[in-house]
C-alpha positions as CSV (number, residue, x, y, z in Angstrom):
1,M,0.1,-10.2,-15.7
2,H,1.6,-13.4,-14.2
3,L,4.8,-12.9,-12.7
4,T,7.2,-15.9,-12.2
5,P,10.7,-15.5,-11.9
6,R,11.2,-16.7,-15.9
7,S,9.2,-13.9,-17.2
8,H,10.7,-11.3,-15.4
9,D,13.9,-10.3,-14.0
10,S,14.5,-11.5,-10.4
11,K,14.2,-7.0,-8.8
12,T,10.2,-7.1,-10.5
13,W,9.4,-10.5,-9.1
14,S,11.2,-10.0,-5.5
15,I,9.3,-6.7,-5.9
16,S,6.1,-7.8,-6.2
17,W,6.3,-10.8,-4.5
18,R,6.8,-8.6,-0.9
19,F,5.0,-5.7,-2.0
20,G,2.4,-6.7,-3.7
21,V,0.5,-5.1,-6.8
22,I,0.0,-1.8,-5.1
23,G,4.1,-1.9,-4.7
24,L,5.1,-2.9,-8.4
25,C,2.8,-0.3,-9.6
26,L,4.6,2.3,-7.6
27,Y,7.9,1.0,-8.0
28,R,7.4,0.9,-11.8
29,F,6.1,4.4,-11.7
30,G,8.0,6.6,-9.0
31,R,11.7,4.9,-9.5
32,H,12.1,7.8,-12.0
33,K,10.9,10.6,-9.5
34,P,14.1,13.3,-8.7
35,D,12.8,12.2,-4.8
36,W,13.1,8.5,-5.3
37,P,16.7,8.2,-3.4
38,S,14.7,9.9,-0.2
39,K,14.0,7.2,2.5
40,K,11.1,9.3,3.1
41,Y,9.7,10.0,0.2
42,V,9.5,5.9,-0.6
43,S,7.7,5.6,2.7
44,K,5.1,8.2,2.5
45,L,4.6,7.0,-1.1
46,F,3.9,3.6,-0.3
47,G,2.1,4.5,2.8
48,R,-0.4,6.6,1.7
49,W,-1.1,4.8,-1.4
50,F,-1.6,1.5,0.8
51,L,-4.0,3.3,2.9
52,L,-5.9,5.0,0.5
53,V,-6.2,1.8,-1.5
54,F,-7.2,-0.1,1.5
55,G,-9.5,2.0,3.3
56,M,-11.6,2.4,-0.2
57,I,-12.2,-1.6,0.4
58,F,-12.8,-1.3,3.5
59,A,-15.4,1.9,3.2
60,I,-17.2,0.5,0.0
61,P,-18.7,-1.8,2.7
62,A,-19.2,-0.1,5.0
63,L,-20.9,2.7,3.5
64,T,-22.6,0.4,2.1
65,D,-23.9,-1.7,5.1
66,L,-24.8,2.1,6.3
67,Y,-27.0,2.9,3.6
68,F,-29.2,-0.1,3.8
69,T,-29.2,-0.5,7.5
70,R,-29.0,2.7,8.9
71,S,-27.1,1.5,11.7
72,I,-24.4,3.9,13.4
73,D,-22.8,1.2,14.6
74,I,-21.1,0.6,11.0
75,F,-18.8,4.6,12.0
76,V,-17.4,2.8,15.2
77,W,-16.4,-0.7,13.2
78,F,-15.0,1.7,10.8
79,G,-13.3,4.2,12.5
80,L,-11.2,1.4,14.8
81,T,-10.8,-0.3,10.8
82,L,-8.7,3.4,10.0
83,V,-7.2,3.5,13.2
84,V,-5.3,-0.1,12.3
85,L,-5.3,0.6,8.4
86,A,-3.2,3.9,9.2
87,I,-0.9,1.9,11.8
88,V,-0.2,-0.9,9.4
89,S,0.4,1.8,6.5
90,V,3.3,3.1,8.3
91,A,5.3,-0.1,8.9
92,Y,4.2,-0.7,5.1
93,G,5.9,2.3,4.4
94,K,9.1,1.8,6.4
95,W,9.2,-1.8,5.4
96,A,9.5,-0.4,1.4
97,A,11.5,1.9,2.2
98,A,14.0,0.1,4.0
99,Y,14.0,-2.2,1.7
100,F,14.5,-0.1,-1.4
101,D,17.5,1.7,0.6
102,K,19.5,-1.8,1.2
103,M,18.4,-2.7,-2.6
104,G,20.5,0.6,-3.6
105,R,17.1,1.9,-5.4
């Protein structure tokens, strides 16, 4: 699906531009939930999905490397990556909550 300002409404384009594919999917499927107006719900929803998606993106190469090299050093790298991802996911969730709160949901 190719998103351009002419092919979709400005709200969809704006969400896709700011939050990417993850944010657009979460908005489309989550905005009809009764909890959607809650800032806390939006923050947790976006933050957890960000951590899940990017955690898997980093976990697959880490586990593959562990399988082939049998090196324990990968756990240190992966642990530090998860800490950074956790911090970034909280920021991503708060950013989404602030944006949708300002936009009026």
